[in-house]
Steps between C-alpha positions, in 0.01 A plus 500: 500500500483712188315778686755496781784516245344801330456674834863435594613647168286808567652547846856454372444750221343742749808484721719558195300800382509661844873435540769774478541413130197718424527764772646755262174487301265499799225755465537557128128577479465686828780732387291636212200546733720686745644714221150576371392601850798735536434648158128547566568660838670788316199544273675338203358236264598145607386367161774693319760226461785743434450679830424177684817333369701801622363453852569126485857576392534737795378224733761263356764763573373539856510122546854490360609767748337308784663176384184290539549311173173613339672748270441347156124455482362547150265794446139405442194685380211574733138417416311485829194726547523828695322352802784248532753780454344680794534184711865467396558862596376420851769230527780706345624647833615148591788535253598267217557182702220568749268554205601158360432328833161668539383419148622139529313455829188649341539261206540202735192585707291572189613178332435277801161661565394474137605136482311419822188663355531284191541184711198600708292568190590152373446342846864390515566638849662185639749444219855609583679376189368781275611752762854364500522505121366855496747636755798340325381561144724700270243777432455560874874504564556732205237739636663501845860536383418771246264694725202488265149538648341300218346268758244774558344359184491153654335651807230656283448178302474294818265751658285510186477120476421471871233773485342347191481153657345656812221662302640853468570538127475880501777522760697241302488717192608807695803311632592404145547871424844463658593359158587859400806482723661294224261475201696256276475239777198612697247554221531153336465330839200718586338392173585136575333524842193655342483203266564250780222653709270537200188433708567830676673693223248784474527629858874433490534708184296776663728485801806516276359812334435664839845400622660640187325832557628497859856431382473779242377741766776400740760552226368848423506591868850356547667626182264750344359486150843552341661227709220256419526583131878447512442157657249403231742610227774290657283190466512530122871422517463239773610197298715341769293184503513437126832640379785271602755724325484767769805478724311571822232239449445178692357280229182301543701182548581613854133455584537127441616457859697183554599464135654846472859408599510240224464764230850615581658156521436285195663181631316537830175539312562179308596321820188628675275378220672162501464472878132587480441239230683226690316586822168498318568159343602353836189633675277384217652151508461474878131579466441211264620621162531274198864427578712498811837654572746250645 
């Protein structure tokens, strides 16, 4: 009963988040990727926030002229590696909205595939409840509505765990090198997986080193030495995951999934806690607790 209630809450919140209430902010992340791709296509530096913000402002003006409602998106900084910039440039001809749709579809496929790999690695293939919670979880919905390909990290983690459990730790480590797509999130999880698979950590670490060299080479090919250096310098200022005072930051609390809406509604949070406690007491009593609930 409690599990079903939680799933219903997730579905209801998912419908709310995908409703017209939030359409004006759809693609807030994909917009900066699209702007970076347009800037890079002219040979300019996408890591220069001043120039990037000017392009994002121009895109807002274009959206305002088109009347599509996405004309007040906040400018964001760009910190993805040059190899990702090159991929974004390939999608740029689709236009602003087409770019959002393409990136969101990529994020969906990557997320579902990564999650399936994790379930397979854990031998949970026949369990559908985790799949439902994953699809309707707040992080997944945020990724889809914002157009953020962060699920590529989940794909690499799932692939690494699956490869490690199937006796291919070197390949697992190489897959973990995708952590450089978003280092503040990817690197800690890569370290955690190395610890979790400690029986195979040496070949996994070797694979991670080889994968890192491959990523570095791909970045140099895609953006040149100067572009790669500009990306590395941008990471020094990449404090979006630890500085809640930045206006364009989604704080870590959003990663809490189901509990995230409650951070904005104090009374609802208190009611949710109370409901959980009452439900827990009832279930405990029905299973033979020390006292019964009449």
